[in-house]
N, C-alpha and C positions, 0 to 999 in steps of 0.2 A: 692682023687676027690676037698676036699677044697684046696688044692695047686695046682691045675691045674684051678681052678678059679682064685686064686689071680695071676699067672701067667698071663691069657687070660685078665684079667680086664681091664689093660691099652690098650691094641689092642681091647676091645669091647667099650670102652669108645670114642677111636679116630674114630672108626667107626660110633658111634653114632652123632658123630660132622661131618657128611657128609653134612652139610649146611655150613661149615667153607670153605673158598677157599681154604685154605693152606692143609687141610685134603681131599679136592675132588681131588686137583689137583695133589697130592701124591698118592693117590691109584689109581685113574686112567692112570697116567702116568706109574705108576710100573706095572701094570696089561698089558697096552697094549705093552710096551716093552717086557714083557716076552713072550706074545703070538707071536709076531712078531718074536722073536728070534727062537720061536718053529718052525712056519713056514718056516722061512728062511733056518733052517738047513735042512729040508727035501726037498727043492726047489733050493737053491743057490748049486753052485760048491764048495764055499769056505768052509773051514773046520769051521771058525769061525766066519760066516757071522753079524757081530757087527753092521753093516752099519743099517741093519733093525730094530734093537731095538732103535738105534740112532733117527732114521729118526721117529720112533712111540713116540718117549720120547718128541721131541721136536716139533711132531705135534699136540697132543692131548692138547688141552687147555681145558679153565675151561667150555665154551660156545661152542653149535653146531657150531653157526656161525662163530666164529672166528677158531673154527679146520678147516671146510670145505675151507674158504679161506686162512689159512695157509698153509694147507696140499698142495693146487693145486700150490700156489707159490714155495713152497720148492721142491717139484718136478719136476717142472720147473727150478728152480736155480740147482739143481744136475744132471737133465738130460744136461742141456746146458754146465756146467762145464764137464762131461765126455766125450761128444762130442768133447769139445775143446780139453782135454786131449787126445783124440785118434788121433785125427788131428796132435796134434802136435810130437806124439810119432810114426807117420809113418813118418813125414817130417824129423824133427832134432832130435829125442832125447831128451834126458835131459842133458843140460849144462846151464851156469850159468847166460848167455845170453838169452837162450831160456824161462828159468824159469822166469826172469823178465818180456820177453815177454808176457808170458803166463800169468801171473799175470796181467800185465797192460789190455790185451785183453778180459782178465775176468771180469775186473771189469767194463769197458767201455760196454761190452756185457750185463753184468746183469742188468744195468741201460735200456738197449735199449729193452731188453725181459720183463721188468716192474717185478722184481721180489719184489721191495721194498726192506723192511728188510732184504732180504736174499741174497741181492749182494755178500755179501764176502762168502757166502757157495758156489757161482759159482767157486770162485776164490781155497777155501779149495777142493772142489770136483776135481779141476784140477789138484791139486798139489798132492792129495793123488794116482788118478789113475797114473799120469805121473812119478811119483817116484817109481814103483813097476817094479816088470821085467818083467811078462808076462801081457802085456798092453792090449792086446785084451780082453782075458777070466777076467780078473779083471776088468775091464771097463765095460763089459757086467752084471758081477756078481753084481757088484757095481750098476747099475740100475736098476736090479731085485730086489736087496734088498731095495732100495730106495722105489720101488714100493710097495713092500710088506710091509714094514713099513709106508708107507703114508696110503695106503688102510686099514691097520689095526686101524691106529690111527683115522680115518674119520670114520670108519666101528664102532669105538669100541663107538662111541657118538651117530650115528644112532640108534645102537640097545639097547644101555643103554641113555636114554635122560638124558642130563646133568640137575642140578636143575635149576629155573628160581631166580636170584638175585634180584627180586623187592623186598622181605620183607629188604633185607639187606641196600638197595639203600634208602629204605623209613626209616629206621632206621636213616641213615646218614641225611637224610634232616630232620627230626626232632630233631636231635641232633643239627645241625645248627640252627633251629629255636629257641630252648631252648639258646643257646650261643647268638643269638640276642637279646632275652629276657632279659637275665640277663645285657647285656651291657645297653639295653634301661631304665631299673628298676636302676643301678647306675648313667645314666646321667640323670635322672628325680629327684634322689634324691639329687644329689650333685647342681644340678642347683637351686631348691629349697632352698636351706641353703645357697648359693651364694658362689661356689667353688672359689679358687684363680685360676690364669690361669695355673699354672704346674698341678693342678688336671685336670683341662678341656683340657690341651694338652695329657695328659694320657689317657684320655677318647680319643681323636683324633687318638692317637699311637693304642690303643685298638681296634678300629673301622677299623683301615687301615689294621690291622692283620687278622681280616675276609676274606680277598681277599685267604689266604693261605688255609682257611677251605673250602672255597667254590670250590677251585682247587680238594682237595680231595674228596668232596663230587662229584664233576663232574665226578673223574674217578671213584667211585662206579656206578653213573648213567649211566656212557658208558659200564660200563661191564653186568649191568642189561638190558640196550637196546639191546646187543648183546645176551644177553640169550634169549630175546623174539624173535629174528628174528629164522625164520625156524623151530622153535621149534615145534615139534605136540602135546607136551601139553598145549599150549597157543591156545586160539582162539583169542580174542581181542588183539592182540599184538601190533599193531599200535596206536590204542587207550590208552593203558597201557603206552607206549612210551612217547605220546605225554603229557599225563596227566603229569608223572613226569618230562617231559623237561621242559614244559611252567612252572610248579611247582617252577621249582628250578630256571628257569629264574626269576621270581616274587621277590623270595627270595633275588636272587641276585640283582636286583634292589634296593629293600628295604635296604640291605646293604650299596650298593652305596651311597642312601639317608641318609642314618643314619649318613654316615662318612661326609656328608657335613655338616649336622646337628652338628655334633660333632666341625666340623670346624668353623661354625657360632657362636656356643657357645663360641669356644674358643676366636674367635675375639671379640665376645661381651665382655667375661670377662676383655681382655685387655684393650678397651675401658671405662670400667667402674670400672676399679681398685679393690682393695680389698672388694670392699661392695657385695652389692646383686645382681645378675644377673638380676631380675625381683622384683617389688613389693610383698609384703609378700602373699596377695590374688593370683596375678597371679603365682608365683612359684608355690604355694598348685596345683592349677590348672592344672599347665604344668606337675606337678609331674604325677597326677591324670591320665591325657590326656596319657604319655607315658607308665604307668602302664597298662593303656586298649589298646594301640597300643601292647605292647608287648604279653598281652593273645592272641590276636586277630593272631598275627604272629604265635602264636604256634598252634591254633586254624586250621589256613590255611594251615600249614604244616599236620596235622592229616588229615584233609579234601584230600590232593592231595595225601596222601600214603594210603587211606583208601580203601580196596579193596571189600568189601560188601555194596551191594547199601542201605541196612537199615542205616550201620554204617553212610556210606556218608551222607544220608539225615539229619542225626541227627548232624553230623560235620558242616554242611551247615548250619542250621539253629542255631546253637551256635556261628557259625562266623559272620552270619547277625545280630545277638543280638548285638554281641560285637561291631560290626563295627558301629550300629546304635546309641550305648552308647557312643562311642568315636566320632562320628561326633556330637552329641549335647554337648559333652564336649568341643570339637574343636571350637565350635560356642562361647562357654563363654570364651575361650581363645582368640579369635579373638576381641571381645570386649574388654577384660581386654587389650590386646596388643594395640589396636587402642587408649585407653586411655591413657595408657603410652608414645605414641608415640605423643599425645597431648600436655603430660605435658612438654615432652623433645624431640625435635625431631632432636637430633643429631644422634640417634642410629635407625632412623627409618627405614633405610634399612636393617638393620641386623634383628630386630624385625618382619620386614615383611618376611625376607627370612626364620624365623624361623616358622611361618606359613604357608610359601609356601613348606616346606619339608615335613612336618606333613601331610598337604594336599595329598601329592604325594604318600606318603605310604598308606594312606586310599584309594585312588583312585586305587593303585596297586593291592591292594587285594578286592578291588569290586568284589561281585559274579558276576554282569553283565559284568562285563571289562572281567573278566577270561573267561566266557563263550562265550564271543564274540571272545577274543583271541583263545580258543580252536577250533572254527570252523575255524577260518582261517588258522590254522595250518595244521588241517585235509583237507582242500581244498589244502593247499598248496603240502601236500604229494602227494594228489591224483592227482593234475596237473602235480607234478614231475614224477610219474608213468607212466601217460600218454606219457609224452614226451620222457622218457626212454624207454618203452614198448610199443608202438603204437598198433603191431597188436594185443596182448594180450589184451589189453584194449577195441579194436574193437571186438574180440572174445567174451568177456566177456559182452559187449553191448548188440550183438548181440542173447546172450542166455538169457539176460533180458527181450528182448521184447517180446517173447511167453507168460512170466511169468505176464509182464503188460497187455496184451490184455486178456490174462484168467480173470483177476481181473477185468478189465473193462467190460466183456462180463456178469460177475457173479452180478458186479454192476448195470446193465441195466435189466437183466432179470426179477427181480422184478416188475420194473416200466413197462415194456413191457406186 
């Protein structure tokens, strides 16, 4: 028994990691392909109906939304290719020029039927069917197997709802915020010490590399957004998507402004030479301000990724407190920069740019600004849904009218 436990321990650990995208994709794809093959063996005239497990393997995705959309496009691509192959087999058969014409026609028609990334699948299906001996039987068997694989793949995620990837996207957003915080702390520390232009330029290149981090976080967020669509386990799917998306947009703007700030400090260090960027007191206040803004960036990320209302309220209070403290420090820095510009007006534009850029970061994370942005995004999504599905919207509005009338009557009855 102990030996059996030791042998099965790796599989158990692998199954426990079902929240990991690779583990989920591997287990679901293997299971769906196996089920599709078992069904196809009973229904397909082919001795080895491998098209069914192949289709199921390609159709099953991590999220339910991508499974449904991918499955429909793949079925469309395969059936289109098979129909083209049947027509070519009846008219001209297989020759070098008919194969070339079939490939050209398949790729063109694939774009016309809008199968998107499955355009090559139209040509692949057509070639496989055209190259066999019994064209008719094999063609229809391939269609049957494709339908079996696609329905198994789509049904697999309908019956076994895939996980929601909001937690993973939230971790990516918080990790991005921590990287931004570390960079802000380094910029503030070096600016207070009076760095040479080479060190300031290094921070500028580091700020530019944050663009790649944002791209990776955006990929995780798109997966999370897909996992929220059409998922029966999620209720406020649209709200979750908007909160995360607007949160990432705000962090992206902050990284862009931080990059501009790093460029301003680089230019200022070149103008002032090997000496200090700021006077001693100004440098200390500037370092303190960037430290407070860095803490606020992390608190902002925690706020947008918090799921429970109690934790969200606590995170919002902490963020508001940190922003108030940073605003007070910003006011002190503004007075000190103004005094520096009065003493030496040659770099007044760069000194003013420093203040403008830290102001922009504070404004982006402001709680009132964020609330306003959330309502704007929700209204935009609602408007897009009305324009895309006008009939469904009218039916929904009609169903809400009796409810509003009932509430109005209940509210009026005590006064009467």
